N, C-alpha and C positions, 0 to 999 in steps of 0.2 A: 096699664100696669098697676098692680097693687103691691105695696110693700107694707109690712106690719111687724111690730115688735111689742112684746108684752111678757109678763111673768108666765111661765109655762104652766099648763094645766091640760086636762083631757078635754077634747071636744073642739079645739081651736081649728084644726084642719077640717074636721067634719062641718063645722059651722060655716067656714068660708066656702068650701066646695059645694055644700048643700045650697047655700044662698045663690051661688053662681049657676048651679044646675037648674034650680027652680026658675031662674030668670032666662034660661036658655044659653048661658055663657059657656063658651068653648075655651077651656084652659089648654094652652099650647106649650106652656112651660111652667114648672113649679120647683121651687127649691126651699129647703127647710133646714134649720139648725137650732139646737138648744145649747146654750153655754152651761155646762154642768156646775160651774163655780157660782154664777149669778142666778141660775135658773131662768135666764131670759130667753124667750123664744123668738126666732126670726123667720120670716118667710117673704118670698118674692114670687108673685103670680103674674104670668103673662096671659092675657085674655083677648081673644079676637073681638075687636070692636063691632064688626059686622054681625056677630052672633047675638048681640044684645038688642032689645027693642027700644032702648033709650040711650042717651048720650052720657058723657062723663059726669055732668053736673047732677043728673038724677041718680046715677050710679053711686056717687059720693053720698047723696042724701039717704038712699036706701041702705047703704053699707054702714051708715052710722048706727042703725038699729042693731046690726050684727055685732059691731064692735062693743057696744054697751054690755053685752053678755060676757065679755072677756075680762071685765073688771075695770077699775078706775084708772089704771096706769097702762095706757095703750098709745104707742106712737105709730101712726099710719098715714099713708097718703095714696091717692089715686092720680096717676098722670096719664095724659093722652100722648102717645108716641107720635101721633100725626102732627103735633105741634113742633115745629123746628126749634131746636134749642139755640138760645142766644148766649154768647160768651163775650166777656170783656177781658182784654189782656193788659196787664200792668208790666211795664218794662223799665229798665234803666239804660245801661250802655251795652252790656253783653247780649248778643243777638242770637246765639245758637238755638235756644229754645223757641224764640219767636220765629226764626227761619223755618224750623222744623214744623211747627204747628201751622204756619201759613201754607207751607208746601203740602201738608196733608189735607188741608181744607181745599186748596186749589185743585188738587188731583181728585177730589171727591172721596178720599179715603176716610176723612172725618167730616161727616155731613152736619155741620153746624154753621150758624151765622155769627161771624166775628163782627160785632156791631161797632167796635172801636178799639184802638190801642191807645193807652195813656202812658206817657213816659215822663219821668222827672228830669230827663235829658232829651235832646233833640236827635241823638245819634241814629235812632232807628225810624225816623220819620219817613225817609225816602223809600225804604223797603216796604213799609206799611202802605204808603200811598200807591206804590207800584202794584199792589194787590187790590187797589180800589177800596181801601178801608180808611176811614178817617183817623187821623192821628191828633191827639191833644197833648200839648206840652204843659205840664204843671210843675214849675220849678219849686224845689224844696230848699229853703235856707238851712244853713248849719245850725245846730243847737236845738233846743226844745221850747222856744218861745212862741209868741203869738203868730209869727210868720209861718212857722211849721203847722200850727193849728189851723191857720187859714188855708194852707195848701191842702191839708187833709179834708177840710170842709169842701173845698172845690172839687177834690178827687171824688168824694162821696156823692156830690151832686151830679157829676158827670156819669159815674157808674150807675147810680140808682135810676137815672133818667132812661136807661136802656132796659130796666127790669130783667137783668140777666139771670140765666139758670146757673151760671158759673162765673166766678171772678178768678182769673188765673194770675198768680204772681210768678211771671216767667222771668225769674232772676231780677225781680223788683227789689232793689236794695234799700228799702225803707221798712221800718218796723211799724206795723199798723197799731194805732192807739186802741185802748181797751174798748172804747165805744164802737169802733168800726168792727173789731173782732166779734162783738156781740151782735151787731146789726147784720153782719154777713156770715154768721155761724152756719156751718153746713153747706156754704156756697163758695167760700174763698179757699182756693187750693194753692199751696206753695210747693215749689221744688227746692229742696235743700241738698246741697252738694256734699252730703256725707251719708253714711249708713247709720241713721239715728237709732238709738240715743247717743252714739259716739260722736264726738267732735261737734257739739252744738255751737251756735254763734258764728262769728266771723272767721275767715281764713281757715276753713276745715282742712283743705289740702296741705297747708303748711303744718297744721297740727298733726295730720296723718304722717307726713314725711318725717317730722321730728320724732314721732313715736315708732317709726319703722314698721308700720303695718304691711301686710302682704295682700290685703284686699281693701279696695276703696269702693264706695257706692254712692247711691243717691236715694232720696226719700221724697215721695209725694205725700203730703199730709194736709189735713184741714188746718186752717189758721185759727189759733186761739190766743188768749191774752198771754199765756206762758210761752215764751220764745222757743220755737222749734220743738214744741212738745204736744202738738195737736194730734188727733187720731190719725193713724197711719193708713194710707190707702194702698200704696204700692212701694216696693223697694227692689233694688237689684245691685249687683256688685260686679267688679272686674278685678282681675289679678294684677298686682304690681310687684316689683322686686327691688332689691337694694340698689340697682343701677338707675332707677327712675328718679329724675329730679322733680322738684315741685312743678315745673312747667310740663313735664311728661305726665304727671298725675292730673293736672288740670286738663290737658288735651284728652287723655283717656276718659276722664270723668265726664267731660261734656257729652260724649256719646251715650253714656248711661243716663245722664240727666234728661236728655231729649226723649229717650224711649220710656223712661219711668213716668215722666210728666204726661206724655201722650196716652199711655195706658191708664193712668189714674184719672185723667180728664174723661176719657171714653167711658170708663166704668161708672164714674159719677153721673154722666149725662144719660147713661142707660139705666139709671136707678138700680145699680148692682151693689151699691155701698150702703150698708145699714150701720148706723152709729149707735153705740150704747156706752155712755160714760166716755172714757178715753180710748176705747177699743172699737174696731170695726169688724163686720162680717162682709166679705165681698163674694157675692154669688156669681 
């Protein structure tokens, strides 16, 4: 899989396809988009590995020469889809997103390796271990002192030890410090229980109920240092009305949260999400 973004100009598509054709590469899927506001070009290319006479490492080395022709500002990567993706899940007490993802993995619908689940509470340990997945408990003290910094250091050590392709905050009710946001940029996915940018922060269903909205939603986004403001990967909504209590909204919203998180994670792992600034293109 080849993904690439750079300032738009003539010859980019020809350069990529010509390089692949000369190497014998068989393109089985290709998507393109140019943002007219930023003039940034995006592409995602699926290439049959068995059509090439060399492996991913040499493909990357040769493709570097092609990329140089597109200018100094190019974001690109080549990934091997034969490598099974590794995921670490971060949780607190609410388990609906965890249950959903574990069920999708167990059924084969989501073909990933969940290497571990890490929680700041023990509530979800049994369901995790029932799926044969290690559960790690990292308690987080209240406040912002040395105890919390030590907890985040332990969390980072556990997560980074698995070299995951995605770190999923499956209703993990802790705000990541800036250094972790930077270290996990483009890999840490959060599910926020509102249709962002509406109702950021805590208790969004309570905020929505107070405002009297008729639609509530959920947002899967990349984690950044600015709370609930990272690049959006996926969103969806469900209708509510004046008769719904906060508890009704929470119940209905959980269904949307599960679906949105699963979609966003799948698209991320399939290299369908290209980020530029605080916006995404999802092919």
